[in-house]
C-alpha positions in Angstrom: -4.8 -6.0 2.0 -5.1 -3.1 -0.5 -3.3 -2.9 -3.8 -2.9 -6.7 -3.7 -2.8 -7.6 -7.4 0.9 -7.0 -7.9 4.2 -6.0 -6.3 4.5 -5.6 -2.6 0.8 -6.1 -2.1 0.6 -9.4 -3.9 3.8 -10.6 -2.2 2.4 -9.7 1.3 -0.9 -11.3 0.6 0.8 -14.6 -0.3 3.1 -14.4 2.7 0.3 -13.7 5.1 -1.7 -16.6 3.7 1.2 -18.9 4.1 1.0 -18.1 7.8 -2.6 -19.1 8.0 -4.2 -15.6 7.5 -7.3 -15.4 5.4 -6.7 -12.5 3.0 -9.1 -10.2 1.1 -7.0 -9.0 -1.9 -8.4 -5.7 -3.0 -7.1 -3.9 -6.0 -7.9 -1.5 -8.9 -6.5 -1.9 -12.4 -5.6 1.4 -14.2 -7.3 2.4 -17.4 -5.9 1.0 -20.5 -3.4 3.3 -22.3 -4.9 5.7 -24.8 -4.5 5.3 -28.5 -0.8 5.8 -29.4 0.4 5.5 -25.8 2.9 2.9 -25.0 2.0 0.3 -22.4 5.0 0.4 -20.1 6.0 -2.5 -17.9 4.8 -0.8 -14.7 1.3 -0.2 -16.2 1.3 -3.9 -17.3 2.2 -5.0 -13.7 -0.6 -2.9 -12.2 -3.1 -4.3 -14.7 -2.9 -7.8 -13.3 -6.3 -9.3 -12.2 -6.3 -9.7 -8.4 -8.1 -13.0 -8.8 -4.9 -14.4 -10.1 -3.2 -13.7 -6.7 -6.2 -15.1 -4.7 -6.3 -18.2 -6.9 -2.6 -18.8 -6.3 -3.2 -18.6 -2.6 -6.1 -21.0 -2.7 -4.1 -23.5 -4.8 -1.4 -23.4 -2.1 -4.0 -24.3 0.5 -4.8 -20.8 1.8 -7.9 -18.8 2.1 -8.3 -15.7 -0.1 -10.9 -13.7 -2.0 -10.2 -10.9 -4.5 -12.3 -7.8 -5.0 -11.8 -4.9 -7.4 -12.8 -1.5 -6.0 -11.9 2.1 -6.2 -10.6 3.4 -2.9 -11.3 6.9 -4.0 -14.9 6.2 -3.3 -15.5 6.9 0.4 -18.2 4.2 0.6 -15.8 1.5 -0.4 -14.0 1.0 3.0 -17.2 0.0 4.7 -18.1 -2.3 1.8 -14.7 -4.0 1.9 -15.1 -4.8 5.6 -18.6 -6.1 5.1 -17.3 -8.4 2.3 -14.3 -9.6 4.3 -16.5 -10.4 7.3 -19.1 -12.2 5.2 -16.6 -14.4 3.3 -13.5 -14.7 5.6 -14.4 -13.6 9.1 -13.6 -10.6 11.4 -10.8 -8.4 10.3 -7.8 -8.2 12.6 -5.1 -7.1 10.2 -5.2 -4.1 7.9 -2.4 -3.4 5.4 -2.7 -0.1 3.6 -0.6 -0.7 0.5 -2.6 0.8 -2.4 -1.6 4.0 -4.1 -3.3 6.3 -6.6 0.2 7.3 -7.8 0.2 10.4 -9.9 3.5 12.2 -10.7 2.8 15.9 -10.4 5.2 18.8 -9.9 5.6 22.5 -9.4 8.2 22.8 -12.1 7.7 23.3 -15.9 9.9 20.2 -16.6 8.1 17.7 -18.9 9.9 14.7 -17.4 11.9 13.6 -14.4 15.5 12.3 -14.4 14.2 8.8 -15.3 12.3 10.3 -18.3 8.9 9.7 -16.7 6.4 12.3 -17.7 5.5 15.0 -15.2 2.3 17.0 -15.0 1.5 20.2 -13.1 -0.2 20.1 -9.7 -4.0 20.6 -10.1 -7.0 20.1 -8.0 -7.6 16.8 -9.9 -4.1 15.4 -9.3 -4.3 16.4 -5.6 -7.8 15.0 -5.1 -7.0 11.6 -6.7 -3.8 11.2 -4.9 -5.2 12.1 -1.5 -8.4 10.1 -1.9 -6.5 6.8 -2.3 -3.3 7.4 -0.3 -4.7 9.4 2.7 -8.5 9.4 2.9 -9.0 5.6 2.2 -6.4 4.5 4.8 -8.0 6.9 7.4 -11.5 5.4 6.7 -10.2 1.9 6.7 -8.4 2.4 10.0 -11.7 3.9 11.4 -13.7 0.9 10.2 -11.2 -1.5 11.8 -11.3 0.4 15.1 -15.1 0.6 15.2 -15.7 -3.0 14.4 -12.9 -4.2 16.7 -14.3 -2.3 19.6 -17.9 -3.4 18.9 -17.0 -7.1 19.1 -14.7 -6.7 22.1 -11.6 -7.9 20.3 -8.2 -7.4 21.9 -5.7 -8.0 19.1 -5.1 -6.1 15.9 -2.4 -5.0 13.5 -2.3 -2.0 11.1 0.6 -1.6 8.7 0.9 1.3 6.2 3.3 1.8 3.4 5.1 5.1 2.7 7.9 6.3 0.5 9.5 8.7 3.0 9.9 12.3 1.9 10.6 14.0 5.2 12.0 16.9 3.2 9.3 16.8 0.6 9.1 14.6 -2.5 10.2 16.6 -5.5 8.8 15.4 -8.8 6.0 13.6 -7.0 4.7 16.3 -4.7 1.1 15.2 -4.2 2.2 11.6 -3.7 4.7 12.6 -1.1 2.2 14.8 0.7 -0.5 12.1 0.7 1.9 9.5 2.0 2.9 11.9 4.8 -0.8 12.2 5.7 -1.2 8.5 5.8 1.9 8.2 8.1 0.4 10.7 10.5 -3.0 8.8 10.6 -1.2 5.5 11.3 1.0 6.9 14.1 -2.2 8.5 15.6 -3.8 5.1 15.4 -0.9 3.6 17.3 -1.6 6.0 20.2 -5.4 6.0 20.2 -5.9 2.2 19.6 -3.2 0.8 21.9 -5.8 0.1 24.6 -7.6 -2.2 22.2 -4.6 -4.3 21.6 -4.0 -2.8 18.1 -0.5 -1.9 17.0 0.1 0.4 14.0 3.3 0.9 12.1 4.5 2.3 8.8 7.0 0.6 6.5 9.2 2.6 4.1 10.5 0.1 1.6 13.7 0.7 -0.4 13.5 1.1 -4.1 11.5 -2.0 -4.9 11.2 -3.7 -8.3 7.5 -3.7 -8.8 7.8 -3.3 -12.6 9.1 0.3 -12.8 12.8 -0.2 -12.1 15.0 0.2 -15.1 18.8 -0.1 -15.6 19.0 3.6 -15.1 17.2 3.4 -11.8 19.6 0.6 -10.7 22.6 2.8 -11.6 21.1 5.6 -9.6 20.6 3.4 -6.5 24.2 2.0 -6.9 25.6 5.6 -6.8 23.3 6.9 -4.1 24.5 7.6 -0.5 21.0 6.9 0.9 19.6 4.1 -1.3 21.5 0.9 -0.7 19.5 -1.9 -2.4 16.9 -2.6 -5.1 14.6 -4.9 -3.2 12.3 -7.7 -4.4 8.7 -7.4 -3.2 9.0 -10.7 -1.3 11.8 -9.1 0.8 9.6 -6.2 1.8 6.7 -8.5 2.5 8.7 -10.3 5.2 8.9 -7.1 7.3 5.1 -6.4 6.9 4.2 -10.0 7.9 6.5 -9.7 10.9 4.7 -6.5 12.0 1.4 -8.3 11.6 2.5 -11.2 13.9 2.3 -11.9 17.7 6.1 -11.5 17.8 5.8 -7.8 17.0 3.5 -7.0 19.9 5.8 -4.4 21.4 6.5 -2.6 18.1 4.0 0.2 17.5 4.1 3.9 16.5 7.1 3.5 14.2 8.2 4.4 10.7 10.5 1.5 9.8 12.9 2.4 7.0 14.2 -0.5 5.0 17.4 -0.1 2.9 
């Protein structure tokens, strides 16, 4: 479970553990704000230590380990699988939830409609976004498939997280493009790995309150013709857990939009 220290990731880790799944909670805390920069609520939420999530699971009687790692390092996916196998056993479920979210744009505007600062697209914004949101999921899927095949396993689940953006993602252009790449990798996995008993699906959550939702965002959702609901992370986790269950055996190769 990547990005498991807060929000949808933490909620999903807890929900999986409640169903008897041993969970490796991987995460990466962002750098501390620079001098003079305000620590906004979203930054604070992303700065939670993943060990807090794992400890809560263990107190409830589940099995969990936490490990902080930068998914932008291509060596990390293999190390995560080694760690999971050593401490928790073979990996059957992969949830690609982490994001290296960077808000970049082609416009000269200094901020978006919610007053969040924008930066221009650069090689640095592109490479960071794609390393975490596209490369890492691809390598993690590859590790799951290789190890699954090597041990002769016949059951597996892959769930990715996207934010949609079929017509692009204005104001977060690299984020949208990287999520589109992850979606494509996941749908390819659904076709290529079906013979191994692995299903692969993508969940597009609604606007979800993971620490960044303000009153202005809630007003936007209330007035929108396409956004119906501000969700709680636990609500989204229920769908992810279902897709990782036996009951979802016939659901694969889908982008499931929650509203």
